[in-house]
N, C-alpha and C positions, 0 to 999 in steps of 0.2 A: 504493500499500500505507500510506501515512502518512496518507490521508484520514480525519480524525476521529480519528486515534491521539494518545497523549501521547509525546513524546519527548524525551530528556536527553542532552544532551552535557558530557562532563565536559569540563576546558579550553576551555570553547566559545569566549571572548574570542581564541583563536588565531587564525592565519592562515586553517587547516583549518576549524576551528567556524564563522567568520565565512562563508565561501563555502556550506559546508554549510545552514547556517540560511537562507542567502540562496537557493539552489538548490529548499530544501524549500517554501519560501514561493512561490516562482514556478511551481513543479508543481503543489503540493497544498495542500489545506485542514487542515492538523493541528488537533487539539483544542487541545493545549497544546504549546509549545515551550520548553524550560527549559535554561537557561544556568547550569552549575555551575561556579563559580571562585572564586579567590579575590582578584582585583585589582577591588578597587571602582572603580580610575578607568576602567581596560578595560571595564568592564561599563557607567558612566555613558555613557563616548564611545561604545560599541554600541547602547544606548537611544536615542542621537541618530537612528539611523538606523534601528534596528528597533525598533519601538514597537506594532507590530502587535495587538491585542486578546489573540492567543495567545501572545506573548511572557510569560515568566516569567525574572525573572533572582533567583539564590540564589547568594550568596555564601557559600562552604565550600571546605575542602582535602579531597581525597580521603584524606588520612591521618587524619581525623575520622569515625569510622565510624556514628556517631550520625547525625550532620549527614547523608552521604548518603543513610542509610536513610528519612532524612526527606524528603528531597528526592525521591527515587524513587518515593515513594508512589503507587500509580497508573499509572506509566511502563509504556509498551509496550515501547518499543524506547530501547537505550542504544548511546550513539557513547564510548569511552572514549579521548579523546584527551590528555588531562591528563597530563605527565611534564615531569622533569626532562631534558633534550636535549645540552644545551653539553658533548661530549666532556670538554676540558680541566677546564673548572667538575667534573665528574662525578670527575675523577683527584685533584683537590683535596678534593673534599666527598663523599667516599663515602657515610658513612653518609646525609647528605640526599638524596643519590640514590636509596639503596637504601630510605628510608623513605616515598619518592614513588613510586617505579617499581613496587616488590615490593609494600611493605605496602598502597600504596594501590591494585593492582590486586585485593589480594585483598580489601580493602572494598568495591571495586566489586563484585565477586564474589558477597559476602556481601549486601550490598544489594538486589543483582538478587534472588538466590535468596529473601531474606525479603519482598519485594515482589511475586513469583511475575511479574517482567519477563518478554515473550516472549522477545525475540532482545537478545543485546548482542554487537558487534561493536568489538573492543580494536584500535588502530592499532601497528601495529610499527614495524620499521625494519631495513633492511638488515646495520646492527650488530649484529642479534640472532643472526645466521648465521655460525659460528665466531667467536665475539666475542672480541678482543685487549681489550677496552676496556672499563673498569665500566658505563658508559653501555649497550652492548651486552650485556653480562652479565645486565643487571638487566632490560631486555627479554627476553632469551631467557628468564627467570625467569618474568616475568611472560605471555610466551606459554604457556609450559608450565601455569602456572594457569589460563590460561582455557580450554585443552584440557583438562585434566582437568576441570576445574568439571564437565563435561557427565557425568561420570561420579557427580560430588558428588548433584546433582541426581534423579539415577535416574529414575521415570516422571514426575518433574515436567515441568511446560513450558518452564521456561528453558533454553534454548540458547544456548551460547559459540562465537563464530568470532574470526578474527583477521585481519587485514589485513598484510601486510608488502608496503613498497614502499621506493624509494631516495630520494636527494636530491629536495626539492620545489624548482624555479625560485621564484628569488624570495622563498623563506621565511626569516621573520628568522633571523639570525645564520649564514645558505648563502653561497655563493661569491660569487652572481650581488650580490647589494646589497653587499656587501665592496669589490668589486674597484669597483662605481659609486661609492662613496664616496670612495674612494682617487682615483678619475677625477677625480673633482668637486675634490677637495682638491689638482688639480694635480702629482700625485707622478710621477716622474722614471722610476720602475722598480716594477713589481707583484709582490708576493710571491708565487711558489711553492713549494710544500714540495717537490715532484718533478717533474720534465720527464716521468716515464712516467705519473704518475697518471689514473686514472680511475675515473669515478662514472657510476651510473645515473641518469638524467633522466625526472622526470615533473614535468607541470604540474600545479598546484592542482587545474583543473579534472576534468583528468584521474583525479587521486587522490580527489576528492571523486564522480566518475560510478561509480569502480569500487566505492566503499563501498558506495553506493545498491544497485548492483545485486547486491551479495553478500548484502544483507539477502534477497534472493529467492532467491539461490542456495544458502543455507547450509542444512546441515541439523544442524550443530554438531560442534565439534572438528577443522574445516581451520583451515590457514593457507593463505590466498589470497595469490598474487603474480601481478603484471601480468606481461606480457611488454612491455618498454620499450626505448627504444634506449639506449645509452651516450654519454658523452662524453670527448673526452681533452684533459685540462686547458688544454695548449698550444694547441689548437684555440679552447676557448673564450677564451682570452686574444687569439688572433687575431680572434675576432668582434668583442669588445667594446673593442679597443685595438689596430688593425694597427700592427705592426711597433715596438710597445712594448718594450723592455728589460725582463727579468724580473730577480728575484735570488731564487735559489734558496735558501732559508732551512730546508730539512731537514723532516722529517715530524713532525709535532708530537705529542705525549704521548696514547697511546692511537690514533694515528689507522693507517691502512691505506693501501696503495699500492693496490690495488684491491677491489672492495666484491662481497661474496657476497649472493645473495639465496634460493639453493637449495642447500644443503650437499652437498657429493658424499655425506657419510655419510650424510644423508638420503634417497640415489636410490632406493633399494628403497621409500619411502612416497611417493613423487612420481609425480603425474599431469597430463599435459600436456592442455590443454584447445585451444583454438583461440586464445584471446587472453591464456590466463595458465596459470599452474600451481596444482596444488592439492597441499599435504603435508599426507599423512593422519596421526593421531595416532600415536604408538609404543606408545601402549597400547592394549588392547581394553576398549570398555565395555561393561559386563554388562547395561544396559537399553535400549539406543539403535544405530541402525545402525549397521556398521562399513564399509560399502562407499562408495566415496568418487571411484568413476570414473565415477559417474553425479552430477549435483546435482539440486535440486529444480525446475528449470526444465526438466531433459530433456536439458541437455546433456551430451554424454560425450566423456571423457578417455583416454588410453592411457598404459600405464606407461612412464616413462624409462628408457633404457638405464642400467645398473648402471655406478656411476662419473659418472654426469652430475652437474655441477656450473652454475650459473645464475651466472656471474661476470661485472663490468663488463669486467674485462681482455680477457675472451674470447667475449664478447657478438658474435652475428653482426652484429648492428646496432648500427652508429657514426654518430652527427651528423656531418656536414661542417662545413665552416666556415661556408659557406653556408645551413646548414639553421638551424645555430645563430643566425644573424645576424635568420631569420625570427621570432624567438622577441621581437625588438624589446628586444634589450640593447642 
């Protein structure tokens, strides 16, 4: 679907952006692949690996509407991956998080509509479901903006959807590289916030595959949630450093014991498919389809029971210590 097309990735120098670009280059022949980000050093480093003739590097911030409008000229597909993601940093710098995650999302929507982009997928997070921290609250707001944007476009061609998933294994700032660094430094104990903590588990390739697939599935307005396993933090410790003592340091500001991806309060809007869930819009679109139990690939889903919640602590699929070890931790 990307052959001969123009694709733009906001925050394209991040972990997701780099693997998404690599995957698209390996499978398709795009006309243009545009990296839109504000870090010139990361762009320079990325150019050493991705220097194909279709590549374009555009320095800019999603906070800058005019700049993102210019970058999006002639673009067919957009992946919005730019965000401020560190939970404690967002708690201490709330307005900076709001400017990027909320105002930036609004700017991406305006630029996409202005340039008549065909499809836009925004990346979300499990922290957007029943948020208790500012990062999650801004991503929930972003999700609502992208869903409602389908009503703004009316009969225009641009459609918007959201992909929500949990912690990405090995991504910057996540627990696996954090533990690895501490072990390399020779620590005698690993810091654990709470022994009962659980998290959803998805690899970066799985996340990229899910996004690409949903460009084909989307009709606009859905929140796509993959079916993925959970892990227990103490099992992760055993997989990475067997018999290593831990130090319980307590839950950090804005942190949850368990994460949710489909909230109980959204159960009346949620459909279960073979390998994913879809949360349909709470609003009714006036000029677009409002049936979300079948997607554009003809896959059919069924309504979940009332009160259904997709939570890392009650997920039926937990990774064992041996399974965690297979990820090369």
